[in-house]
C-alpha positions, -999 to 999 in steps of 0.1 A, spaced: 953 648 -598 915 647 -586 894 679 -574 876 655 -548 846 669 -568 822 642 -574 813 641 -617 779 631 -625 775 617 -654 752 635 -675 713 613 -688 713 606 -722 680 621 -734 670 577 -736 674 580 -700 651 608 -695 633 605 -722 612 587 -692 609 609 -667 573 617 -657 557 602 -690 524 576 -691 532 546 -685 511 513 -687 503 481 -665 483 454 -678 466 430 -657 457 452 -618 467 420 -599 494 412 -575 518 420 -597 506 450 -610 490 473 -587 521 473 -562 542 478 -597 518 505 -609 518 522 -572 552 524 -572 559 541 -609 531 564 -600 549 574 -568 582 577 -591 562 610 -606 546 585 -636 515 589 -651 500 552 -651 472 538 -665 463 500 -653 443 477 -675 418 449 -666 390 433 -682 374 430 -646 350 460 -646 345 459 -607 384 451 -600 386 485 -624 352 499 -608 366 497 -572 406 511 -583 391 544 -594 374 550 -560 411 546 -548 399 511 -526 431 493 -515 423 460 -537 458 445 -532 469 448 -491 508 444 -508 505 484 -510 504 513 -484 472 516 -470 453 553 -488 485 544 -519 460 545 -541 433 571 -531 468 598 -527 478 586 -566 443 593 -576 437 630 -561 474 636 -579 456 624 -611 490 601 -611 469 566 -625 436 563 -637 424 522 -640 404 510 -669 392 482 -693 394 501 -726 429 492 -743 424 521 -766 444 543 -737 477 524 -747 480 552 -775 487 576 -744 516 555 -730 548 556 -737 556 526 -723 532 498 -717 543 467 -689 529 433 -690 515 417 -653 489 389 -668 487 352 -649 510 324 -670 492 295 -650 487 258 -660 464 239 -681 450 215 -670 472 189 -681 505 211 -663 511 230 -698 517 265 -703 489 284 -707 499 316 -722 465 323 -729 463 353 -708 497 370 -721 486 360 -756 451 379 -754 470 411 -737 493 413 -765 463 412 -793 447 437 -768 476 464 -771 489 459 -805 462 483 -826 467 505 -805 508 508 -804 528 538 -825 560 545 -827 590 545 -801 573 526 -779 589 501 -748 564 472 -743 577 448 -715 567 416 -696 564 409 -666 550 379 -661 568 349 -649 573 320 -683 598 296 -701 628 310 -719 619 324 -755 585 342 -747 593 373 -754 616 365 -789 591 338 -802 553 343 -793 560 380 -781 579 395 -810 568 381 -840 532 392 -831 543 429 -830 559 428 -862 530 408 -880 514 441 -874 542 456 -890 566 474 -862 601 465 -861 614 458 -829 641 476 -819 637 507 -846 597 512 -839 591 495 -809 612 483 -787 607 452 -768 620 434 -732 611 412 -703 615 417 -666 607 391 -640 587 399 -615 602 394 -583 569 404 -559 570 384 -524 537 393 -511 542 399 -473 573 406 -474 582 436 -449 612 446 -465 613 444 -495 588 455 -527 587 464 -558 613 498 -550 642 478 -529 645 442 -546 667 440 -575 653 441 -608 665 421 -640 660 435 -672 664 430 -708 659 433 -743 657 422 -776 678 445 -788 711 466 -774 688 497 -780 655 474 -762 679 470 -734 691 511 -735 650 516 -738 643 496 -707 666 511 -683 659 542 -691 623 532 -682 631 518 -646 654 540 -632 645 560 -611 615 538 -603 641 508 -583 670 510 -570 690 487 -582 687 476 -619 711 441 -636 712 439 -670 711 403 -683 725 400 -724 686 385 -736 648 375 -727 659 342 -725 682 344 -695 661 369 -676 633 348 -681 658 317 -670 669 330 -640 633 339 -627 627 299 -636 660 292 -614 649 312 -590 612 296 -575 628 262 -589 655 266 -559 628 267 -536 609 244 -549 633 216 -552 649 229 -515 611 229 -501 606 193 -514 637 181 -500 624 189 -467 591 178 -471 602 144 -486 626 137 -450 597 153 -429 582 115 -444 605 98 -435 611 116 -400 573 105 -399 578 69 -404 607 65 -379 590 89 -349 614 117 -356 606 156 -353 616 175 -382 618 208 -365 646 195 -335 658 176 -367 663 210 -391 669 234 -358 696 218 -348 712 210 -388 706 251 -384 733 259 -358 759 252 -386 769 280 -398 786 275 -434 775 253 -463 741 251 -446 704 269 -451 671 255 -435 641 255 -453 609 242 -438 580 214 -448 542 227 -447 510 215 -461 527 216 -495 534 244 -516 508 277 -531 510 306 -547 516 317 -588 552 309 -589 568 283 -569 537 251 -577 541 261 -613 576 273 -626 586 240 -627 565 228 -654 570 255 -676 609 251 -677 602 206 -685 573 220 -711 602 239 -731 632 214 -718 613 187 -743 620 212 -775 656 200 -770 651 171 -762 662 178 -726 646 161 -697 643 174 -663 634 145 -644 646 159 -608 626 194 -611 598 173 -623 600 146 -588 606 178 -566 572 192 -581 551 159 -576 562 156 -541 551 188 -533 524 184 -553 514 149 -529 519 165 -495 486 180 -490 472 142 -496 495 135 -466 481 160 -447 449 144 -449 457 107 -439 477 123 -411 446 137 -403 426 106 -407 447 84 -390 458 111 -354 418 112 -359 414 74 -349 446 72 -327 443 93 -309 399 102 -301 391 68 -309 368 78 -338 367 74 -378 373 111 -401 337 105 -408 314 135 -392 340 149 -373 343 184 -370 372 198 -386 385 238 -383 412 247 -412 433 276 -401 447 302 -429 439 290 -462 462 316 -477 494 299 -492 515 324 -470 510 339 -436 498 376 -433 486 378 -470 454 376 -484 463 356 -519 446 319 -519 461 314 -554 468 280 -557 468 267 -521 466 234 -507 440 242 -480 421 234 -514 436 201 -514 430 193 -478 396 206 -476 380 187 -507 400 156 -496 378 154 -456 349 164 -474 355 130 -494 358 111 -462 328 127 -447 343 159 -423 327 185 -418 344 215 -422 351 246 -422 375 273 -422 393 305 -407 412 333 -421 414 368 -413 422 377 -448 408 354 -473 365 363 -460 364 336 -494 374 304 -505 362 280 -538 372 244 -536 357 227 -566 318 238 -571 315 249 -533 325 282 -515 332 283 -481 326 312 -458 357 324 -435 343 314 -396 355 336 -365 373 315 -336 347 329 -312 318 313 -333 302 283 -326 313 259 -351 353 274 -342 346 262 -308 331 231 -310 358 218 -336 372 184 -333 397 193 -350 420 220 -361 443 221 -388 469 246 -387 470 254 -423 489 291 -427 503 303 -392 489 339 -398 503 367 -370 480 379 -344 462 343 -341 461 330 -300 478 299 -312 477 288 -270 442 295 -266 431 269 -301 454 248 -288 441 243 -254 407 241 -269 409 220 -294 407 180 -287 430 172 -312 458 201 -336 470 191 -368 500 222 -369 515 217 -402 535 252 -399 551 242 -366 525 274 -349 526 258 -317 566 257 -313 572 255 -273 539 246 -263 537 210 -254 506 193 -247 495 156 -254 469 166 -283 488 190 -312 507 161 -335 534 187 -359 536 170 -394 
């Protein structure tokens, strides 16, 4: 018979081993800084590595370089001596674990560019010591951990699973999400060997609330791609329907709202000016590239990526068409204000933002383009750098056309609609407003 007392399982030595140890995070960006803060707040000492000396200096000054961490968190960790940033990779010797959070972009031919990953690993390898745990968190194709990182470590004379413990645990950062963050988002973990997995589990235990183990790194790498490609495909579907509705004279937003009343078997996705950020526009091409190694062609997935890639050009064409139809003028010489250049609301991240193609396309048509974004003070389009203008400025007040690209909170859309001769709303930010000058995609 049970005594009713809850028996707590004693932690093994390996699970205890990462309590209040030193964790290195390579890459102090949108993934690395929140991760470093989470480890620091869990009681670990964290060393943040980055090749950008300016960013390292700002972090060591306690600045909030990323909006997606609690205000003042870096400064508090600095005062508690639980965080420091450096450009010197020799500090890897101090670390019990090293986590890689570096970019995995595409090259000019939309092929995977693992240069940042390879460079980060090469920078770390000379300073490894026995017993360290290495984890890649960057989104990439299946096989990266075992086919690219593992051999580089082994060439240095280390045995994976005995000397160095290697795993993959994909980041799941959703910038601007007020509910889910690094600590309370379930985390997929994997290891090259069973011992590697145990060490990776010990690393994240007590830092992330829920760990999800998979059998091997390739499964974890594929799971991350599935998460993002799922979104890309569904966004492409609704974007293609948006194009059809535009031609048929239907309101796609009304159609989605109606379909969304079905309590089963339907999940609403919404159209927009395209997709942005680091993962969704890139991941289909990572998987497609790897799939060709197996004589498998992901036509459906690549088609969805192409649909989304083309939407910014549709926004340009629709702006040109509506300016001619409603204002009776050509786009050349018109003053166009783009509101928001971040890829999603209430964040400061403009990476791969569709706004770049929209601004460039309108510029080629001869429009005089400016933008406003309270989170992104500077925005580079090709060789030109734009500076955000105030909504109260003359430039904004006298705009002939306003394109709502990002529906940031705190902007008075009613006032925008009242003032602008023509509003192209790509986000349904003006929902509920009935004005002849509003055109929703």
